[in-house]
Biopython code that builds the backbone (N, CA, C, O; Angstrom):
import numpy as np
from Bio.PDB.StructureBuilder import StructureBuilder

atoms = [
    (1, "MET", "N", (-6.470, -8.651, 19.728)),
    (1, "MET", "CA", (-6.575, -8.658, 18.297)),
    (1, "MET", "C", (-6.819, -10.085, 17.811)),
    (1, "MET", "O", (-5.950, -10.950, 17.919)),
    (2, "THR", "N", (-7.984, -10.306, 17.290)),
    (2, "THR", "CA", (-8.299, -11.625, 16.763)),
    (2, "THR", "C", (-8.531, -11.610, 15.259)),
    (2, "THR", "O", (-8.529, -12.660, 14.617)),
    (3, "ASP", "N", (-8.731, -10.431, 14.699)),
    (3, "ASP", "CA", (-8.954, -10.332, 13.254)),
    (3, "ASP", "C", (-7.622, -10.431, 12.507)),
    (3, "ASP", "O", (-6.592, -9.956, 12.986)),
    (4, "VAL", "N", (-7.658, -11.037, 11.361)),
    (4, "VAL", "CA", (-6.474, -11.163, 10.514)),
    (4, "VAL", "C", (-6.754, -10.425, 9.219)),
    (4, "VAL", "O", (-7.825, -10.560, 8.626)),
    (5, "LYS", "N", (-5.762, -9.631, 8.783)),
    (5, "LYS", "CA", (-5.896, -8.929, 7.516)),
    (5, "LYS", "C", (-4.595, -9.083, 6.754)),
    (5, "LYS", "O", (-3.555, -9.367, 7.349)),
    (6, "PRO", "N", (-4.640, -8.901, 5.458)),
    (6, "PRO", "CA", (-3.413, -9.004, 4.670)),
    (6, "PRO", "C", (-2.411, -7.922, 5.080)),
    (6, "PRO", "O", (-2.803, -6.836, 5.506)),
    (7, "TRP", "N", (-1.141, -8.219, 4.950)),
    (7, "TRP", "CA", (-0.105, -7.273, 5.370)),
    (7, "TRP", "C", (-0.209, -5.947, 4.626)),
    (7, "TRP", "O", (0.102, -4.896, 5.185)),
    (8, "TYR", "N", (-0.645, -5.989, 3.370)),
    (8, "TYR", "CA", (-0.662, -4.766, 2.565)),
    (8, "TYR", "C", (-1.807, -3.820, 2.946)),
    (8, "TYR", "O", (-1.889, -2.715, 2.409)),
    (9, "LEU", "N", (-2.684, -4.229, 3.853)),
    (9, "LEU", "CA", (-3.729, -3.332, 4.344)),
    (9, "LEU", "C", (-3.395, -2.759, 5.719)),
    (9, "LEU", "O", (-4.222, -2.085, 6.333)),
    (10, "SER", "N", (-2.202, -3.024, 6.193)),
    (10, "SER", "CA", (-1.777, -2.539, 7.503)),
    (10, "SER", "C", (-1.223, -1.124, 7.398)),
    (10, "SER", "O", (-0.276, -0.871, 6.653)),
    (11, "ARG", "N", (-1.811, -0.218, 8.138)),
    (11, "ARG", "CA", (-1.316, 1.164, 8.157)),
    (11, "ARG", "C", (0.080, 1.224, 8.747)),
    (11, "ARG", "O", (0.885, 2.060, 8.336)),
    (12, "THR", "N", (0.382, 0.364, 9.691)),
    (12, "THR", "CA", (1.703, 0.357, 10.308)),
    (12, "THR", "C", (2.772, -0.026, 9.288)),
    (12, "THR", "O", (3.835, 0.593, 9.230)),
    (13, "ILE", "N", (2.486, -1.042, 8.493)),
    (13, "ILE", "CA", (3.447, -1.453, 7.465)),
    (13, "ILE", "C", (3.680, -0.323, 6.480)),
    (13, "ILE", "O", (4.824, -0.033, 6.132)),
    (14, "TRP", "N", (2.608, 0.321, 6.026)),
    (14, "TRP", "CA", (2.771, 1.390, 5.045)),
    (14, "TRP", "C", (3.443, 2.621, 5.632)),
    (14, "TRP", "O", (4.178, 3.316, 4.930)),
    (15, "ALA", "N", (3.204, 2.901, 6.904)),
    (15, "ALA", "CA", (3.906, 4.010, 7.554)),
    (15, "ALA", "C", (5.408, 3.713, 7.598)),
    (15, "ALA", "O", (6.232, 4.605, 7.392)),
    (16, "ALA", "N", (5.751, 2.456, 7.867)),
    (16, "ALA", "CA", (7.158, 2.072, 7.867)),
    (16, "ALA", "C", (7.756, 2.170, 6.470)),
    (16, "ALA", "O", (8.890, 2.622, 6.313)),
    (17, "VAL", "N", (7.005, 1.750, 5.453)),
    (17, "VAL", "CA", (7.481, 1.844, 4.066)),
    (17, "VAL", "C", (7.722, 3.305, 3.692)),
    (17, "VAL", "O", (8.733, 3.628, 3.068)),
    (18, "VAL", "N", (6.803, 4.184, 4.068)),
    (18, "VAL", "CA", (6.962, 5.615, 3.766)),
    (18, "VAL", "C", (8.184, 6.170, 4.485)),
    (18, "VAL", "O", (8.942, 6.949, 3.907)),
    (19, "THR", "N", (8.380, 5.781, 5.724)),
    (19, "THR", "CA", (9.540, 6.247, 6.476)),
    (19, "THR", "C", (10.837, 5.816, 5.805)),
    (19, "THR", "O", (11.771, 6.607, 5.673)),
    (20, "ILE", "N", (10.886, 4.559, 5.384)),
    (20, "ILE", "CA", (12.078, 4.044, 4.698)),
    (20, "ILE", "C", (12.280, 4.763, 3.371)),
    (20, "ILE", "O", (13.403, 5.129, 3.026)),
    (21, "LEU", "N", (11.195, 4.967, 2.624)),
    (21, "LEU", "CA", (11.270, 5.661, 1.343)),
    (21, "LEU", "C", (11.803, 7.081, 1.512)),
    (21, "LEU", "O", (12.677, 7.510, 0.758)),
    (22, "VAL", "N", (11.289, 7.800, 2.484)),
    (22, "VAL", "CA", (11.731, 9.174, 2.720)),
    (22, "VAL", "C", (13.193, 9.195, 3.152)),
    (22, "VAL", "O", (13.943, 10.096, 2.776)),
    (23, "ALA", "N", (13.596, 8.202, 3.942)),
    (23, "ALA", "CA", (15.002, 8.125, 4.354)),
    (23, "ALA", "C", (15.906, 7.907, 3.143)),
    (23, "ALA", "O", (16.945, 8.558, 3.024)),
    (24, "PHE", "N", (15.520, 6.993, 2.238)),
    (24, "PHE", "CA", (16.314, 6.765, 1.030)),
    (24, "PHE", "C", (16.338, 7.994, 0.132)),
    (24, "PHE", "O", (17.366, 8.301, -0.472)),
    (25, "LEU", "N", (15.215, 8.697, 0.039)),
    (25, "LEU", "CA", (15.200, 9.922, -0.770)),
    (25, "LEU", "C", (16.168, 10.941, -0.198)),
    (25, "LEU", "O", (16.837, 11.657, -0.944)),
    (26, "GLY", "N", (16.244, 11.009, 1.121)),
    (26, "GLY", "CA", (17.194, 11.916, 1.769)),
    (26, "GLY", "C", (18.632, 11.551, 1.462)),
    (26, "GLY", "O", (19.481, 12.432, 1.327)),
    (27, "LEU", "N", (18.916, 10.256, 1.349)),
    (27, "LEU", "CA", (20.271, 9.813, 1.015)),
    (27, "LEU", "C", (20.693, 10.285, -0.375)),
    (27, "LEU", "O", (21.873, 10.534, -0.623)),
    (28, "PHE", "N", (19.726, 10.405, -1.271)),
    (28, "PHE", "CA", (20.022, 10.830, -2.636)),
    (28, "PHE", "C", (19.758, 12.320, -2.843)),
    (28, "PHE", "O", (19.619, 12.782, -3.976)),
    (29, "ASP", "N", (19.689, 13.065, -1.743)),
    (29, "ASP", "CA", (19.521, 14.527, -1.768)),
    (29, "ASP", "C", (18.247, 14.988, -2.454)),
    (29, "ASP", "O", (18.214, 16.084, -3.014)),
    (30, "VAL", "N", (17.194, 14.171, -2.422)),
    (30, "VAL", "CA", (15.898, 14.588, -2.938)),
    (30, "VAL", "C", (15.201, 15.351, -1.809)),
    (30, "VAL", "O", (15.068, 14.819, -0.707)),
    (31, "PRO", "N", (14.753, 16.586, -2.059)),
    (31, "PRO", "CA", (14.118, 17.356, -0.987)),
    (31, "PRO", "C", (12.801, 16.704, -0.529)),
    (31, "PRO", "O", (11.925, 16.426, -1.347)),
    (32, "THR", "N", (12.675, 16.468, 0.767)),
    (32, "THR", "CA", (11.487, 15.823, 1.327)),
    (32, "THR", "C", (10.837, 16.657, 2.422)),
    (32, "THR", "O", (9.947, 16.174, 3.122)),
    (33, "HIS", "N", (11.268, 17.890, 2.574)),
    (33, "HIS", "CA", (10.727, 18.713, 3.662)),
    (33, "HIS", "C", (9.254, 19.071, 3.463)),
    (33, "HIS", "O", (8.582, 19.401, 4.440)),
    (34, "GLY", "N", (8.734, 19.020, 2.258)),
    (34, "GLY", "CA", (7.342, 19.364, 2.003)),
    (34, "GLY", "C", (6.395, 18.177, 2.049)),
    (34, "GLY", "O", (5.189, 18.339, 1.861)),
    (35, "ILE", "N", (6.926, 16.986, 2.296)),
    (35, "ILE", "CA", (6.097, 15.781, 2.288)),
    (35, "ILE", "C", (5.543, 15.531, 3.686)),
    (35, "ILE", "O", (6.293, 15.435, 4.658)),
    (36, "GLU", "N", (4.232, 15.430, 3.771)),
    (36, "GLU", "CA", (3.606, 15.063, 5.046)),
    (36, "GLU", "C", (3.485, 13.541, 5.072)),
    (36, "GLU", "O", (2.753, 12.961, 4.270)),
    (37, "HIS", "N", (4.189, 12.905, 5.975)),
    (37, "HIS", "CA", (4.289, 11.447, 5.995)),
    (37, "HIS", "C", (2.941, 10.773, 6.203)),
    (37, "HIS", "O", (2.664, 9.748, 5.580)),
    (38, "GLY", "N", (2.106, 11.326, 7.060)),
    (38, "GLY", "CA", (0.789, 10.725, 7.303)),
    (38, "GLY", "C", (-0.094, 10.751, 6.069)),
    (38, "GLY", "O", (-0.772, 9.769, 5.765)),
    (39, "ALA", "N", (-0.087, 11.859, 5.364)),
    (39, "ALA", "CA", (-0.899, 11.978, 4.144)),
    (39, "ALA", "C", (-0.370, 11.052, 3.060)),
    (39, "ALA", "O", (-1.150, 10.459, 2.314)),
    (40, "LEU", "N", (0.951, 10.924, 2.965)),
    (40, "LEU", "CA", (1.543, 10.031, 1.975)),
    (40, "LEU", "C", (1.188, 8.580, 2.288)),
    (40, "LEU", "O", (0.878, 7.807, 1.382)),
    (41, "THR", "N", (1.231, 8.212, 3.561)),
    (41, "THR", "CA", (0.846, 6.859, 3.980)),
    (41, "THR", "C", (-0.602, 6.582, 3.617)),
    (41, "THR", "O", (-0.917, 5.514, 3.093)),
    (42, "ASP", "N", (-1.486, 7.532, 3.890)),
    (42, "ASP", "CA", (-2.903, 7.361, 3.552)),
    (42, "ASP", "C", (-3.100, 7.188, 2.049)),
    (42, "ASP", "O", (-3.868, 6.330, 1.614)),
    (43, "ALA", "N", (-2.411, 8.000, 1.263)),
    (43, "ALA", "CA", (-2.548, 7.917, -0.197)),
    (43, "ALA", "C", (-2.050, 6.572, -0.717)),
    (43, "ALA", "O", (-2.689, 5.962, -1.574)),
    (44, "ILE", "N", (-0.917, 6.112, -0.205)),
    (44, "ILE", "CA", (-0.390, 4.812, -0.639)),
    (44, "ILE", "C", (-1.338, 3.698, -0.249)),
    (44, "ILE", "O", (-1.589, 2.793, -1.045)),
    (45, "LEU", "N", (-1.869, 3.750, 0.966)),
    (45, "LEU", "CA", (-2.795, 2.718, 1.423)),
    (45, "LEU", "C", (-4.052, 2.692, 0.557)),
    (45, "LEU", "O", (-4.554, 1.613, 0.242)),
    (46, "GLU", "N", (-4.561, 3.841, 0.171)),
    (46, "GLU", "CA", (-5.733, 3.899, -0.708)),
    (46, "GLU", "C", (-5.420, 3.317, -2.083)),
    (46, "GLU", "O", (-6.245, 2.606, -2.658)),
    (47, "LEU", "N", (-4.238, 3.614, -2.612)),
    (47, "LEU", "CA", (-3.844, 3.057, -3.904)),
    (47, "LEU", "C", (-3.703, 1.535, -3.838)),
    (47, "LEU", "O", (-4.123, 0.823, -4.750)),
    (48, "VAL", "N", (-3.111, 1.051, -2.757)),
    (48, "VAL", "CA", (-2.940, -0.396, -2.603)),
    (48, "VAL", "C", (-4.294, -1.082, -2.458)),
    (48, "VAL", "O", (-4.508, -2.154, -3.025)),
    (49, "THR", "N", (-5.201, -0.481, -1.713)),
    (49, "THR", "CA", (-6.534, -1.051, -1.550)),
    (49, "THR", "C", (-7.267, -1.097, -2.887)),
    (49, "THR", "O", (-7.906, -2.097, -3.215)),
    (50, "ALA", "N", (-7.173, -0.024, -3.650)),
    (50, "ALA", "CA", (-7.812, 0.006, -4.968)),
    (50, "ALA", "C", (-7.189, -1.033, -5.897)),
    (50, "ALA", "O", (-7.904, -1.717, -6.628)),
    (51, "ALA", "N", (-5.870, -1.154, -5.874)),
    (51, "ALA", "CA", (-5.195, -2.143, -6.711)),
    (51, "ALA", "C", (-5.593, -3.558, -6.317)),
    (51, "ALA", "O", (-5.770, -4.413, -7.185)),
    (52, "ALA", "N", (-5.736, -3.816, -5.025)),
    (52, "ALA", "CA", (-6.148, -5.143, -4.566)),
    (52, "ALA", "C", (-7.559, -5.456, -5.051)),
    (52, "ALA", "O", (-7.832, -6.583, -5.464)),
    (53, "GLY", "N", (-8.449, -4.485, -5.009)),
    (53, "GLY", "CA", (-9.806, -4.683, -5.498)),
    (53, "GLY", "C", (-9.843, -4.946, -6.992)),
    (53, "GLY", "O", (-10.554, -5.838, -7.453)),
    (54, "LEU", "N", (-9.079, -4.172, -7.745)),
    (54, "LEU", "CA", (-9.024, -4.383, -9.194)),
    (54, "LEU", "C", (-8.413, -5.739, -9.538)),
    (54, "LEU", "O", (-8.855, -6.403, -10.477)),
    (55, "THR", "N", (-7.413, -6.143, -8.788)),
    (55, "THR", "CA", (-6.800, -7.453, -9.007)),
    (55, "THR", "C", (-7.794, -8.574, -8.730)),
    (55, "THR", "O", (-7.844, -9.561, -9.464)),
    (56, "ALA", "N", (-8.576, -8.420, -7.684)),
    (56, "ALA", "CA", (-9.582, -9.437, -7.355)),
    (56, "ALA", "C", (-10.629, -9.553, -8.461)),
    (56, "ALA", "O", (-11.016, -10.656, -8.847)),
    (57, "ILE", "N", (-11.082, -8.412, -8.964)),
    (57, "ILE", "CA", (-12.076, -8.423, -10.042)),
    (57, "ILE", "C", (-11.477, -9.028, -11.309)),
    (57, "ILE", "O", (-12.099, -9.877, -11.946)),
    (58, "ALA", "N", (-10.268, -8.592, -11.676)),
    (58, "ALA", "CA", (-9.621, -9.119, -12.874)),
    (58, "ALA", "C", (-9.368, -10.615, -12.739)),
    (58, "ALA", "O", (-9.543, -11.368, -13.697)),
    (59, "GLY", "N", (-8.959, -11.040, -11.557)),
    (59, "GLY", "CA", (-8.709, -12.457, -11.331)),
    (59, "GLY", "C", (-9.954, -13.298, -11.516)),
    (59, "GLY", "O", (-9.898, -14.389, -12.085)),
    (60, "ARG", "N", (-11.069, -12.794, -11.038)),
    (60, "ARG", "CA", (-12.318, -13.540, -11.188)),
    (60, "ARG", "C", (-12.781, -13.537, -12.641)),
    (60, "ARG", "O", (-13.259, -14.558, -13.136)),
    (61, "LEU", "N", (-12.648, -12.413, -13.327)),
    (61, "LEU", "CA", (-13.080, -12.336, -14.722)),
    (61, "LEU", "C", (-12.205, -13.187, -15.637)),
    (61, "LEU", "O", (-12.696, -13.720, -16.632)),
    (62, "LEU", "N", (-10.950, -13.322, -15.325)),
    (62, "LEU", "CA", (-10.015, -14.069, -16.162)),
    (62, "LEU", "C", (-9.856, -15.528, -15.722)),
    (62, "LEU", "O", (-9.113, -16.285, -16.348)),
    (63, "ALA", "N", (-10.526, -15.912, -14.685)),
    (63, "ALA", "CA", (-10.368, -17.276, -14.160)),
    (63, "ALA", "C", (-10.910, -18.306, -15.155)),
    (63, "ALA", "O", (-11.864, -18.048, -15.888)),
    (64, "ARG", "N", (-10.285, -19.455, -15.157)),
    (64, "ARG", "CA", (-10.698, -20.518, -16.049)),
    (64, "ARG", "C", (-11.661, -21.489, -15.368)),
    (64, "ARG", "O", (-12.424, -22.182, -16.042)),
    (65, "ASP", "N", (-11.629, -21.542, -14.054)),
    (65, "ASP", "CA", (-12.473, -22.469, -13.306)),
    (65, "ASP", "C", (-13.520, -21.688, -12.521)),
    (65, "ASP", "O", (-13.308, -20.534, -12.150)),
    (66, "ARG", "N", (-14.646, -22.338, -12.279)),
    (66, "ARG", "CA", (-15.673, -21.664, -11.487)),
    (66, "ARG", "C", (-15.438, -21.904, -9.999)),
    (66, "ARG", "O", (-14.764, -22.851, -9.595)),
    (67, "ILE", "N", (-16.006, -21.034, -9.223)),
    (67, "ILE", "CA", (-15.891, -21.133, -7.769)),
    (67, "ILE", "C", (-16.859, -22.195, -7.290)),
    (67, "ILE", "O", (-18.030, -22.179, -7.667)),
    (68, "GLY", "N", (-16.394, -23.109, -6.475)),
    (68, "GLY", "CA", (-17.243, -24.207, -6.038)),
    (68, "GLY", "C", (-17.681, -24.146, -4.640)),
    (68, "GLY", "O", (-18.402, -25.031, -4.180)),
]
sb = StructureBuilder()
sb.init_structure("model")
sb.init_model(0)
sb.init_chain("A")
sb.init_seg("    ")
for serial, (resi, resn, name, xyz) in enumerate(atoms, 1):
    if name == "N":
        sb.init_residue(resn, " ", resi, " ")
    sb.init_atom(name, np.array(xyz, "f"), 0.0, 1.0, " ", f" {name:<3s}", serial, name[0])
structure = sb.get_structure()
């Protein structure tokens, strides 16, 4: 592995976040038997990717200095 990517684009990180989230939901007696963890991980990763893209566009549009 020689490529570097931001942590928030890692499927492994998001799978771990989903696992932790589902575990906490179980602690508070929220029913989680109908949640497919893989699909939830994919959906979260897509949302994070979209948010990162929107943030990049907004950052460039709102920037005060030009790129040199």
